[in-house]
C-alpha distance (Angstrom), angle and dihedral (degrees) to the residues before:
residue distance angle dihedral
L1 . . .
R2 3.81 . .
P3 3.81 113.9 .
D4 3.78 91.9 -134.0
S5 3.81 96.9 53.2
G6 3.78 109.5 134.2
T7 3.80 91.4 -165.9
V8 3.80 125.1 38.6
V9 3.80 126.2 -167.6
L10 3.80 103.3 -147.7
C11 3.79 109.6 -157.4
V12 3.80 115.9 -149.2
N13 3.79 118.1 -162.5
G14 3.77 129.6 -139.5
G15 3.81 124.6 -114.7
T16 3.77 143.4 -135.3
G17 3.78 137.3 -133.0
R18 3.81 89.1 -111.8
I19 3.78 124.8 80.0
V20 3.80 100.8 -114.5
P21 3.80 135.6 148.0
G22 3.78 117.3 -87.1
T23 3.79 115.4 -93.0
W24 3.81 136.8 172.2
S25 3.80 112.6 -82.2
P26 3.81 113.2 -119.4
T27 3.82 89.5 -136.9
L28 3.81 94.1 54.6
E29 3.81 93.9 39.5
W30 3.81 90.3 54.4
L31 3.80 92.5 46.5
V32 3.81 96.1 46.4
D33 3.79 92.5 48.6
R34 3.79 89.1 58.2
L35 3.76 103.7 32.5
A36 3.81 105.1 39.4
P37 3.84 93.6 73.3
R38 3.83 88.9 56.1
F39 3.81 91.7 58.2
P40 3.79 104.4 53.2
D41 3.78 92.8 161.6
A42 3.79 94.5 57.1
G43 3.78 130.9 68.9
F44 3.78 123.2 -136.4
A45 3.79 123.8 -146.5
Q46 3.78 136.4 160.7
V47 3.79 136.3 -136.2
R48 3.82 106.5 -121.3
Y49 3.78 107.6 -153.2
R50 3.76 119.6 -148.0
V51 3.82 86.5 -143.6
K52 3.80 121.2 8.6
S53 3.77 106.1 -150.1
W54 3.79 133.2 120.3
K55 3.76 86.1 -137.5
R56 3.82 86.5 68.1
L57 3.80 96.5 42.3
P58 3.84 95.7 140.9
E59 3.83 89.3 55.9
C60 3.78 91.2 48.8
I61 3.81 89.8 51.2
A62 3.81 89.1 50.7
D63 3.79 88.5 52.4
G64 3.82 88.7 52.9
H65 3.78 90.9 53.3
A66 3.82 90.3 47.0
A67 3.82 90.0 54.1
L68 3.81 90.2 51.7
D69 3.79 90.3 49.8
W70 3.82 88.1 52.8
L71 3.83 89.9 53.3
T72 3.78 97.6 77.6
V73 3.80 98.9 154.3
P74 3.81 111.4 52.8
R75 3.78 119.7 92.1
R76 3.80 91.4 -150.0
V77 3.79 137.6 16.8
I78 3.80 128.5 -151.6
M79 3.81 111.4 -154.8
L80 3.82 113.0 -143.6
G81 3.81 105.8 -171.3
F82 3.80 127.4 179.6
S83 3.82 119.9 -157.5
M84 3.84 107.0 -45.2
G85 3.79 84.8 13.9
G86 3.79 87.5 72.8
A87 3.82 90.7 65.0
V88 3.81 91.2 45.4
S89 3.84 91.7 48.1
V90 3.80 94.5 50.8
S91 3.78 90.8 46.3
C92 3.81 90.1 54.7
A93 3.85 92.5 54.2
D94 3.78 89.6 96.9
D95 3.80 84.8 82.5
P96 3.86 104.6 94.8
R97 3.81 91.3 -136.6
V98 3.81 90.8 63.3
R99 3.78 108.8 84.7
D100 3.83 98.7 139.1
I101 3.79 128.7 55.6
I102 3.78 123.8 -179.3
G103 3.80 112.2 -166.1
L104 3.81 118.2 -163.2
A105 3.80 108.9 -160.5
P106 3.82 85.5 -27.3
W107 3.78 125.7 -160.8
F108 3.81 115.0 -144.3
P109 3.84 108.3 177.2
E110 3.81 112.9 -148.4
E111 3.79 92.0 -123.6
L112 3.84 91.4 56.0
P113 3.82 109.4 114.7
L114 3.77 110.3 -134.0
P115 3.81 121.5 -142.2
D116 3.77 122.3 -135.7
L117 3.81 102.4 -68.0
K118 3.80 97.6 -178.4
G119 3.79 107.7 144.5
A120 3.82 93.9 13.5
R121 3.78 124.4 121.0
V122 3.80 119.8 -144.8
Q123 3.80 117.0 -165.7
I124 3.82 113.6 -168.7
I125 3.79 121.9 -162.5
H126 3.82 119.2 -176.2
G127 3.75 139.5 172.2
S128 3.79 114.4 -117.9
I129 3.81 95.1 -134.6
D130 3.78 97.7 39.6
G131 3.80 115.4 135.2
W132 3.76 144.5 110.5
I133 3.80 116.9 -52.0
P134 3.84 124.1 174.1
G135 3.77 109.7 -67.7
V136 3.84 94.6 -3.0
P137 3.84 122.0 88.0
G138 3.72 120.6 -139.0
V139 3.82 143.9 168.8
R140 3.77 119.3 -129.1
P141 3.82 114.5 -129.1
S142 3.80 88.9 -126.3
H143 3.85 86.9 65.8
S144 3.82 94.7 58.9
R145 3.82 91.7 40.9
G146 3.77 88.5 51.9
A147 3.84 90.0 56.7
I148 3.80 94.5 57.4
G149 3.80 93.1 87.8
R150 3.80 92.1 52.0
L151 3.76 91.7 48.4
H152 3.78 91.1 49.4
G153 3.78 89.0 48.2
A154 3.80 90.0 56.0
G155 3.82 89.3 53.6
A156 3.80 102.9 -98.2
E157 3.79 127.5 140.9
V158 3.79 104.5 -130.9
S159 3.82 133.0 -162.5
Y160 3.80 126.0 -177.9
R161 3.80 131.1 -156.0
L162 3.77 125.7 -176.9
I163 3.80 119.9 -158.0
R164 3.79 109.9 -149.6
G165 3.78 115.4 -129.1
A166 3.78 94.7 7.8
V167 3.81 124.5 132.7
H168 3.79 130.9 -159.5
G169 3.74 105.9 -44.7
L170 3.80 135.4 -29.0
A171 3.79 107.0 -89.8
V172 3.78 146.3 17.2
R173 3.78 130.5 -158.9
P174 3.85 110.9 -135.1
R175 3.79 111.9 175.7
G176 3.78 92.4 -3.6
R177 3.81 100.9 -59.5
L178 3.78 128.9 103.8
V179 3.80 115.9 -112.5
T180 3.82 120.1 -175.7
L181 3.77 122.9 -127.8
P182 3.81 127.1 -140.5
R183 3.79 116.3 -61.3
A184 3.83 94.2 11.5
G185 3.81 89.0 143.6
A186 3.79 91.4 56.1
W187 3.80 89.8 49.0
E188 3.79 89.8 50.9
M189 3.77 92.9 52.7
A190 3.82 92.5 45.7
V191 3.79 93.4 50.9
E192 3.79 92.6 46.8
H193 3.80 88.9 51.9
A194 3.79 90.7 48.6
L195 3.79 92.7 50.3
R196 3.80 90.6 50.9
G197 3.80 89.4 48.4
A198 3.79 88.4 52.5
G199 3.81 90.1 54.2
A200 3.81 100.1 -106.6
G201 3.82 88.8 141.2
G202 3.78 119.5 -161.8
D203 3.78 135.6 145.4
Q204 3.77 118.5 -46.7
R205 3.78 115.5 -118.3
């Protein structure tokens, strides 16, 4: 993260049902490795949870606010949230620098209180065959579609993109190495487009 970055893309990881220390999401790690060089005018940073679990969502949201407090320099912040990171990202939109939220297969629990989102843009990207499979969490696309009305009601401008044949996320890390999931390339293109739409800038491909 360059200290003079006027725009920061703050990456917000997903969670698990277990109470485990916060670690870098394979999906976001894979994306940032490829996309950050295309956005030389933006800085990239991540929220490091103390515990990454949806059972501790309020604590994860507090970690998101703490990361924003740490970012004292940027004039604007684009939240890039995967799965549970979608809920954390939206909850952090009470910071006036956050006007753009990109949710990747985002989870928005119905009991989540939404801040005033007037003037904010929420771009949702979801895999068409996302969902729970044995041992692997997921978020059905019908869930994020179902949240559009609530987001509109809070004042947000919302767009929705479905990636055909995509599952929950882009990559996994078995035995310590990143392995891409189906349609990772389509995800990559969609997220790059969303970042440009949010004004992250960068060189055109």
